[in-house]
N, C-alpha and C positions, 0 to 999 in steps of 0.2 A: 505492499499501500503504500503511496505518497504521501508524503507529509504533510500536503495541503491539505490533502483529504480528511487526515486523523481528525477526531476533536480538540477542543485544544486542552482540554483535560489529559488524554493521552499525547498528544504532542507532549505539552510539560513533565509527563512522568519518564516519557523517554529520554528529554533531554538531561532529567535528575537522576537517569541511571549511570549505570556504566560501560555503557555502549557508546564507542570512537565516537560516534556517530548520528543523530544530528550533532555538530559542535557549534563551534563561536561563528564560521563562517554563515551557515543554515539563521543561526539565531540573528547574525547581525541584518540581514534580509529581509527576516520578520519584521524587526525592529524599524528597518528605514521602510517597507511597505505602511506600516502604521502611519510614520512620521509623515510620508508624502500622502496617505489618505486623511488625516487631521486637516493638512492646507485644504485639500477638495473640501472638505468639511467647511470649513471655515467661508470658501467661497461661495459655498452653495448656501449657508446661513446666512450671506451677505447682500443675495440677489433679492429680488421681490420687496425689497422695504423700499420706498419712497426717500428716506435718508441719504443713503448709498447709492440711491440710481447713477448717479455718476460714473460708477465704480464696476457697469452690469459687463461692458464688454471683457474688462479685466478678470473681471472672475470666470466669465463663459470660458477664458481662454486658458484657467490655469484648471478647471475641469477637465476640459477637453483633451488639454496635453498632459494634466495629471495623473489622470485614471490610467492612461497605459503604459506609466512609468509602473504606476502602483502595482499593475497586474504583472509587471514584467520581473520587480524584486519581490513578489510572491514566486513567481518563474524558479528565482535564484534560490529561495529555500530547500527545493529539491537538486538543483544544479550542483550547489556546493558539495552538499552530500554525495552525488553521484560523482563530484570528482575526486572525493575523499575516499572514496571507494576503489577508483580506478587505479587508483595510487597505491592502495595498501592491494591489489590483485597484484599489482606489477612487484611488488618486493616478495609474493610468493610463488614467483616462477623460481623453475627452478636453475638451479646452477653449478653444476656439476663438472658439466665439458667447457672449454671456452667458447666455444659458438652459444651456449646457454647463459654464459654469463655476461657475454655480449651482448646476445637480446634481452636480457633481463634489465641491465645499463641504458639501452636505450627505454626501453618499455617506461623505465623507472624515470628517464630524462623527458619524455613525450607527456606521460602522465603527471609530472610536477608542473610543466608548460599549462595544463589543461587547467590542475589544480589553482595556479597561479592568477589566470585569467578570470578563472569565475570570481573570487572576490575583487581584482578589478574592476571589471563592469560591473558587480555591484557598490561598486567606489564611485563611479562612473553615473550609475542613475541618482546616485545619492546627491552627487554636485547637481543632477536634473533637480532634483526634488527639493532642494535649499535655494534654489534659482525661482521657484516659484512663491516659496516665503519669503522672498525679497519684495516679488512683486506684488505681494498682498500690505506688505508697509505703508499705513497712507493710507490704504485702502480697502479697510474689512470694518464688518460689523464689530463695534469695540466690546459688546459683549463676548465675542468669541476669544479676548485677547490671551486667557490663561491657552488655550486647545490650540493657539499660533503659536505660543512660545513652548509647549509641550511639543508640536509637530517638530519645533525646530529643535529640541532637543533628543528626540526620537533621532532622527535624520542624522545630526552630531555623533551619534554614539554608533550608529549604522555605519557612517562614515570609518569612526577611527576603528570598532571594530574588522571593518571589510581591510581596513589597512592593516593591522597587524596579521592579517593571513597573507597579504602577500606579501609582506617582511619576512614570515617564517618560512614562506615556501620557494622563495627567491636563491635562502641558502643554499638550494638545492640545486641552483643552476649557475652556468659559467660566469663570471663577475662583469663580464660586459651587456651578457644579456640580462643580469639581477642589476644593473646600474642603471639600464634604462627602463626598467621596472618600477625604480624606485626614484628615478628624477620622475617620468608620467604621475604618481601616487601622490608624491609630494607636494605637488603642483596644485592636485584635485582638493586635496586636504586644507592647503592653505587656504585656499578660496573657499572651501567650503566652512572653515571657521571664521573666516571676514564674515561670510552671510551671516552665519547663528550669530554672534555677536550683534549686527544690525536687528536683525528677527527677534531676537532675545529683550534687546536692550528698547525694542518698542513695544513689546508685548508688557513689560514688566511696569511700564508708564500709568497704565490701568489701573496697576495694584499698589499703587504709594497712600 
């Protein structure tokens, strides 16, 4: 059964068990999907209110673009675990002969690339998600200020969780490829963190 087909309780029990997956990567994708969902919710609760009529196009755009990003993050919950399983299977390959050792080494390398790309993609989706939150600054139903702030917190947590999974996986790659991953990821994280600060500070203004 896919993780996304489980009940919330069953999923959380599995996470809390001694099973190696789902782990941090899948959990990060779930948190990211929740954060983006909160942004689209805030946009939805801003629509249809005379006080915020000038924000209609902006909110419609956030919902239209945000829901597909959320769906991709939901899909990442299973993709990340699938990537882990790929590495696990590669390490179980036979290594008795030189040919088997070479095949196993290459399978591990390829699986590690897949397992690195999975959280990197989650990080990229979080970057898109935080942009939706930024678009809500000054253009949202202020009764939803806490939801906006929690959305930003979720997306930031998801991004940093995905980033940690990228960093742990690149240790198994050659230095040039690892450096490329680190450069791409760090840029995304820095921009996500900057966006988070703007959104969080905006939300907190309505809680003083």
